[in-house]
C-alpha positions as CSV (number, residue, x, y, z in Angstrom):
1,M,-17.6,39.2,57.8
2,R,-16.8,35.7,58.8
3,L,-13.7,35.0,60.8
4,I,-11.9,32.0,62.3
5,N,-11.4,32.0,66.0
6,A,-7.6,31.3,66.1
7,H,-8.0,29.5,69.5
8,T,-11.1,27.3,68.8
9,L,-10.7,27.1,65.0
10,E,-14.4,27.7,64.7
11,L,-16.0,30.2,62.3
12,E,-17.8,33.2,63.7
13,D,-19.9,35.7,61.9
14,F,-19.9,39.5,62.5
15,T,-22.6,41.6,60.9
16,A,-21.5,44.9,62.5
17,Q,-18.0,46.0,63.4
18,A,-15.5,43.2,63.1
19,P,-12.9,42.6,65.8
20,H,-9.2,42.9,65.2
21,Y,-8.0,40.1,62.9
22,A,-5.0,39.0,60.8
23,I,-5.4,38.0,57.2
24,L,-3.8,35.4,54.9
25,S,-2.6,35.9,51.4
26,H,-1.6,32.8,49.5
27,R,-1.5,31.0,46.2
28,W,-4.2,28.4,45.8
29,V,-2.6,25.0,45.3
30,G,-4.5,21.8,44.7
31,R,-7.8,21.3,46.5
32,E,-8.4,24.1,49.1
33,L,-10.7,23.5,52.0
34,T,-14.1,25.3,51.2
35,Y,-16.5,26.8,53.7
36,E,-18.9,23.9,53.3
37,Q,-16.2,21.4,54.0
38,Y,-14.8,23.4,56.9
39,L,-18.2,23.1,58.7
40,D,-17.6,19.3,59.0
41,P,-14.8,18.7,61.6
42,Q,-14.1,15.3,59.9
43,A,-13.2,17.1,56.7
44,R,-10.5,19.3,58.3
45,T,-7.6,17.3,57.0
46,G,-4.9,17.5,54.3
47,P,-2.5,20.3,53.2
48,S,-5.2,22.9,52.9
49,F,-6.2,22.5,56.6
50,E,-2.5,22.3,57.7
51,K,-2.1,25.7,56.1
52,I,-5.0,27.1,58.1
53,L,-3.6,25.6,61.3
54,E,-0.1,27.1,60.7
55,F,-1.6,30.5,60.0
56,C,-3.9,30.4,63.1
57,D,-0.9,29.4,65.2
58,I,1.0,32.5,64.0
59,V,-2.0,34.7,64.7
60,R,-2.6,33.2,68.1
61,T,1.0,33.4,69.4
62,G,2.4,36.5,67.6
63,F,6.0,36.8,66.4
64,K,9.0,39.0,66.2
65,I,10.5,40.6,63.0
66,S,13.4,43.0,62.8
67,G,13.4,43.3,66.5
68,R,9.7,44.3,66.6
69,A,7.1,42.2,68.3
70,Q,3.8,41.6,66.6
71,R,1.1,41.1,69.2
72,P,-1.2,38.0,69.0
73,E,-4.7,38.4,67.6
74,L,-7.8,36.4,68.4
75,F,-9.3,36.1,64.9
76,A,-8.0,35.1,61.4
77,W,-9.4,35.4,57.9
78,V,-8.7,32.9,55.1
79,D,-10.5,33.3,51.8
80,T,-10.9,29.6,51.1
81,C,-13.1,28.8,54.1
82,C,-14.4,32.2,55.2
83,I,-16.5,32.8,52.1
84,D,-19.4,30.6,51.2
85,K,-18.8,30.3,47.4
86,R,-22.1,28.6,46.9
87,S,-23.7,32.0,47.4
88,S,-23.1,34.3,44.4
89,A,-24.2,37.3,46.6
90,E,-21.7,36.5,49.2
91,V,-18.9,36.1,46.7
92,S,-19.8,39.4,45.1
93,E,-19.8,41.1,48.5
94,A,-16.5,39.6,49.4
95,I,-14.8,40.6,46.2
96,N,-16.1,44.2,46.4
97,S,-15.0,44.3,50.0
98,M,-11.6,42.7,49.6
99,W,-9.5,45.9,49.6
100,E,-11.2,47.1,52.8
101,W,-10.7,43.7,54.5
102,Y,-7.0,43.6,53.7
103,S,-6.4,47.2,54.6
104,N,-8.2,46.9,58.0
105,A,-6.3,43.8,59.0
106,E,-3.8,44.1,61.8
107,F,-1.2,42.4,59.6
108,C,-1.1,40.2,56.5
109,V,0.8,36.9,56.3
110,A,1.9,36.1,52.7
111,Y,2.6,32.3,52.5
112,L,5.0,31.6,49.7
113,F,4.6,27.8,49.1
114,D,7.3,27.9,46.4
115,V,10.1,29.6,48.4
116,G,12.1,27.0,50.3
117,N,14.9,28.7,52.3
118,S,16.6,32.0,52.9
119,D,18.8,31.5,49.8
120,T,15.8,31.5,47.5
121,S,14.7,35.0,46.5
122,I,11.1,35.8,47.1
123,A,11.0,37.5,43.7
124,S,10.9,34.0,42.1
125,S,7.6,33.2,43.8
126,E,4.4,32.8,41.8
127,W,2.8,35.1,44.4
128,F,4.2,38.1,42.7
129,R,2.7,37.1,39.3
130,R,-0.9,36.5,40.3
131,G,-3.7,39.0,39.8
132,W,-5.4,38.8,43.1
133,T,-2.2,39.2,45.2
134,L,-1.7,42.8,43.8
135,Q,-4.2,44.3,46.2
136,E,-3.1,41.9,48.9
137,L,0.4,43.5,48.6
138,L,-0.8,47.1,48.5
139,A,-3.8,47.3,50.8
140,P,-2.4,46.0,54.1
141,R,-0.3,48.2,56.4
142,N,2.3,45.5,56.4
143,V,2.8,42.2,54.8
144,I,5.0,39.5,56.4
145,F,6.4,36.9,54.1
146,F,6.7,33.2,55.2
147,N,8.4,30.4,53.3
148,Q,7.0,27.0,52.7
149,N,8.2,25.8,56.1
150,W,6.3,28.7,57.8
151,E,9.6,30.5,58.7
152,I,9.7,34.3,58.5
153,I,11.6,35.6,55.6
154,T,11.1,39.4,55.8
155,D,8.3,41.9,55.6
156,K,7.3,44.4,52.9
157,W,9.5,47.2,54.4
158,G,12.5,44.9,54.7
159,C,12.6,43.9,51.0
160,Y,10.8,46.8,49.3
161,E,13.6,47.2,46.7
162,I,13.2,43.6,45.5
163,I,9.4,44.0,45.4
164,C,9.6,47.3,43.5
165,E,12.0,45.8,40.9
166,T,9.9,42.7,40.6
167,T,6.5,44.4,40.4
168,G,7.3,47.8,38.8
169,I,5.5,49.6,41.7
170,P,7.4,52.7,42.9
171,P,8.4,52.6,46.6
172,E,6.3,55.7,47.4
173,R,3.2,53.8,46.3
174,L,4.2,50.5,47.8
175,L,5.0,51.8,51.3
176,S,3.0,54.9,51.8
177,G,-0.5,53.4,51.8
178,N,-1.6,55.7,49.0
179,A,-1.4,53.3,46.0
180,R,-4.9,54.3,44.9
181,R,-3.6,57.8,44.2
182,A,-1.4,56.7,41.4
183,S,-2.7,57.4,37.9
184,V,-5.1,54.9,36.3
185,A,-2.4,54.0,33.7
186,Q,0.2,53.4,36.3
187,K,-2.1,51.1,38.4
188,M,-3.1,49.2,35.3
189,S,0.6,48.7,34.4
190,W,1.2,47.1,37.8
191,A,-1.5,44.5,36.9
192,S,-0.5,44.1,33.2
193,G,2.0,41.3,33.7
194,R,-0.1,39.3,36.2
195,V,-2.3,36.3,35.5
196,T,-5.6,34.9,36.8
197,T,-7.2,31.5,36.3
198,R,-10.4,33.0,34.9
199,R,-10.5,35.8,32.3
200,E,-13.1,37.8,34.2
201,D,-10.8,37.9,37.2
202,Q,-8.3,40.1,35.3
203,A,-10.9,42.8,35.9
204,Y,-12.5,41.7,39.2
205,C,-9.2,41.6,41.0
206,L,-8.8,45.3,40.3
207,F,-12.1,46.5,41.8
208,G,-10.5,47.4,45.1
209,L,-7.4,49.1,43.7
210,F,-9.7,51.4,41.6
211,D,-12.3,51.7,44.4
212,V,-15.3,50.6,42.2
213,N,-18.2,48.4,43.1
214,L,-19.6,46.3,40.4
215,P,-21.6,43.0,40.1
216,L,-19.9,39.8,39.1
217,L,-20.9,38.2,35.8
218,Y,-18.8,35.1,35.4
219,G,-19.1,34.0,31.8
220,E,-18.9,37.6,30.3
221,G,-15.2,37.1,29.4
222,D,-13.3,40.2,28.2
223,R,-16.4,42.3,28.6
224,A,-15.6,42.4,32.3
225,F,-12.5,44.6,31.7
226,T,-14.6,46.9,29.5
227,R,-17.2,47.3,32.3
228,L,-14.4,48.1,34.7
229,Q,-13.0,50.8,32.4
230,K,-16.4,52.4,31.9
231,A,-16.9,52.5,35.7
232,I,-13.6,54.2,36.1
233,V,-14.5,56.8,33.5
234,L,-17.8,57.5,35.3
235,E,-16.1,57.9,38.7
236,S,-12.8,59.5,37.8
237,D,-11.5,62.4,35.7
238,D,-8.1,60.7,35.1
239,E,-7.6,60.7,31.4
240,S,-4.6,58.4,31.6
241,I,-7.1,55.5,31.2
242,F,-6.8,56.2,27.5
243,A,-3.0,56.1,27.5
244,W,-2.6,52.4,26.5
245,S,-0.8,50.7,23.7
246,S,-2.0,47.4,22.2
247,P,0.2,44.9,20.4
248,L,-2.8,44.4,18.1
249,G,-1.6,47.4,16.0
250,N,-4.4,49.4,14.5
251,F,-7.3,47.2,15.7
252,S,-8.7,49.6,18.2
253,G,-11.5,51.1,20.1
254,I,-11.4,54.0,22.6
255,L,-11.0,51.6,25.5
256,A,-8.3,49.0,26.0
257,R,-9.1,45.3,25.3
258,S,-7.0,43.9,28.1
259,V,-5.1,45.1,31.1
260,K,-2.0,43.9,29.2
261,D,-2.4,46.9,26.9
262,F,-1.1,49.1,29.8
263,N,2.2,47.3,30.0
264,E,4.1,50.4,28.6
265,S,2.2,52.9,30.7
266,S,4.1,52.8,34.0
267,E,5.5,56.3,33.5
268,V,2.2,58.0,32.6
269,V,1.1,60.5,35.2
270,R,-1.7,63.0,35.5
271,C,-1.2,66.7,34.7
272,S,-2.8,68.3,37.8
273,N,-2.5,71.9,36.7
274,E,-5.2,71.9,34.1
275,G,-9.0,71.9,34.1
276,N,-10.5,68.5,33.8
277,R,-13.0,67.5,31.1
278,S,-16.3,65.7,31.8
279,F,-16.7,62.3,30.1
280,R,-20.0,60.5,29.6
281,V,-20.3,56.8,28.9
282,T,-23.0,56.0,26.3
283,S,-24.0,52.8,24.4
284,Q,-22.0,54.1,21.4
285,G,-18.8,55.1,23.1
286,I,-17.3,57.9,25.2
287,E,-18.8,61.5,24.9
288,V,-16.7,64.5,25.8
289,E,-16.6,68.2,25.1
290,T,-13.1,69.1,24.0
291,T,-10.8,71.0,21.6
292,L,-9.1,68.8,19.0
293,L,-5.9,69.6,17.0
294,R,-5.8,69.3,13.3
295,L,-2.6,67.8,11.9
296,P,-1.0,69.5,8.8
297,F,-0.2,66.1,7.2
298,S,-3.6,64.5,7.7
299,T,-5.1,62.9,4.6
300,G,-8.6,64.2,3.6
301,D,-8.6,66.4,6.7
302,E,-9.8,63.5,8.7
303,V,-7.2,62.9,11.4
304,R,-7.3,64.8,14.7
305,L,-5.3,64.7,17.9
306,M,-6.9,64.7,21.3
307,V,-4.4,66.0,23.9
308,L,-4.9,64.1,27.1
309,N,-4.5,65.6,30.6
310,C,-1.5,63.3,31.3
311,A,2.1,63.0,30.4
312,T,4.9,60.4,30.4
313,V,7.7,61.3,32.8
314,H,11.1,59.8,32.3
315,E,14.4,61.1,33.9
316,Q,12.6,64.3,34.9
317,R,11.5,64.9,31.3
318,A,7.7,65.2,30.6
319,R,6.1,64.5,27.3
320,R,2.4,65.2,26.7
321,V,0.3,62.1,25.8
322,L,-2.1,62.3,22.8
323,I,-4.4,59.9,21.0
324,A,-5.2,60.1,17.3
325,L,-8.8,60.2,16.1
326,R,-10.4,59.7,12.7
327,K,-13.3,62.0,12.0
328,L,-16.4,60.0,10.8
329,D,-18.9,62.9,10.6
330,S,-19.6,66.2,12.3
331,H,-19.4,64.8,15.9
332,R,-18.4,61.2,15.7
333,Y,-14.8,60.1,15.9
334,Q,-12.9,56.8,16.2
335,R,-9.5,56.1,17.6
336,V,-7.4,55.1,14.7
337,H,-4.3,53.5,16.3
338,A,-4.1,51.2,19.2
339,R,-1.1,53.0,20.6
340,Y,-0.9,56.4,22.3
341,L,1.5,59.1,21.1
342,E,4.0,61.3,22.8
343,W,4.4,64.9,21.7
344,K,8.1,64.9,20.9
345,D,10.1,67.4,22.9
346,I,6.8,69.1,24.0
347,S,6.1,69.0,27.7
348,Y,2.5,69.3,29.0
349,D,2.8,73.1,29.5
350,M,4.1,73.8,26.0
351,V,1.1,72.8,23.9
352,D,0.0,76.4,23.3
353,E,3.5,77.2,22.0
354,A,3.3,74.3,19.5
355,V,0.0,75.6,18.2
356,E,1.5,79.1,17.8
357,A,4.4,77.6,15.9
358,G,2.0,76.0,13.4
359,A,2.7,72.4,14.4
360,C,-1.1,71.9,14.6
361,T,-4.3,73.9,14.4
362,P,-6.9,73.9,17.2
363,E,-10.6,73.5,16.3
364,D,-13.5,75.1,18.2
365,A,-14.4,73.2,21.3
366,A,-17.3,70.9,20.6
367,K,-19.0,67.9,22.1
368,I,-17.8,64.7,20.3
369,L,-18.5,61.0,20.6
370,I,-15.5,58.7,20.4
371,Q,-16.9,55.5,19.2
372,D,-16.0,52.1,20.7
373,D,-16.1,50.3,17.4
374,R,-13.4,47.7,16.9
375,L,-12.6,48.5,13.2
376,L,-9.2,48.0,11.5
377,V,-8.3,51.5,10.4
378,S,-4.9,52.9,9.3
379,T,-4.7,56.6,8.4
380,L,-1.4,57.7,10.0
381,G,0.8,57.0,7.0
382,S,4.2,56.1,8.2
383,S,3.1,55.5,11.8
384,Q,3.9,51.8,11.6
385,D,7.6,52.5,12.1
386,G,6.8,54.3,15.3
387,K,7.2,57.9,14.1
388,V,5.0,60.5,12.5
389,E,6.6,63.9,11.9
390,G,7.0,65.4,15.4
391,Y,5.1,62.6,17.1
392,E,6.3,59.3,18.4
393,M,4.1,56.2,18.7
394,M,4.5,54.6,22.1
């Protein structure tokens, strides 16, 4: 890890245990000072260097907030000049280590260049709409917000209600330090409204939140998000990863095309009281051994429901999440609608009762392959209006 000595302003490398340090979170604006430029003292000029100077001054002197004193630190970390972006290996290591670096910092300073005075709400800042700043909000023990004049506004604890309303992150995840324990669908929903400059960064900025380590392949475009989802499936048994709803209608595969497809998934939680299935990622799709439910209204006996081990919870009411599959042959299936379903008025512990009541018929457990083809298929009849018998499209 490379750090700035807040007293000398020189860079120092630490290959083993890094010392205590503070970390900066900011929105890149204009030309930022790179590592290569920072090595030349003559190049340390302009707004980008002024930002580093102001941050190091705060780190070096400490400050008070809400009556509490934040002690000074000797070292500071700034992404623009502490990463040598000429080295793809160093960039990859940095992105895969970012969550750890932010969580290990003594404190994080969030510089809001577009917030001018105390009358301006921090919720209006671009900082809350960028992809990379999501982990920079969640990983640190505390985040202190400064306005464009480097005046303290508040910290994460002092404005958590505004942050929660702006970001959709529940306070118990924002403040407790256990944001990673939220369901996959919930975490994706927090990122669904954020933007990045490069398409690949929509996935790369989530590596830390999902605790995955993957190589960077700039130029792969939307395939980056597919790689992220496959890595999550391999390392987690959280089936809410399939609880997404795409505005593209029926054009669908088993995995979401974009993090934006999780925009409606903020209330999807895991059902922890059931046994978990084992999923296997193949070149053809996702393989799983499971019991499928046959619908009484399916045409040609081809539509099945897969009941996911997750539910939507709203106003203390839980509804089980399902996805609809089209049977292609004896073991191959395809997701037939780019939206998940809720089992109307059936909570996650009442599925057996629904089967007994004849709402559906369970098939024998079998190993199936859910293909990842992107075919336009519509077999749910009246599903376009959002309802199918006892099921609701979400």
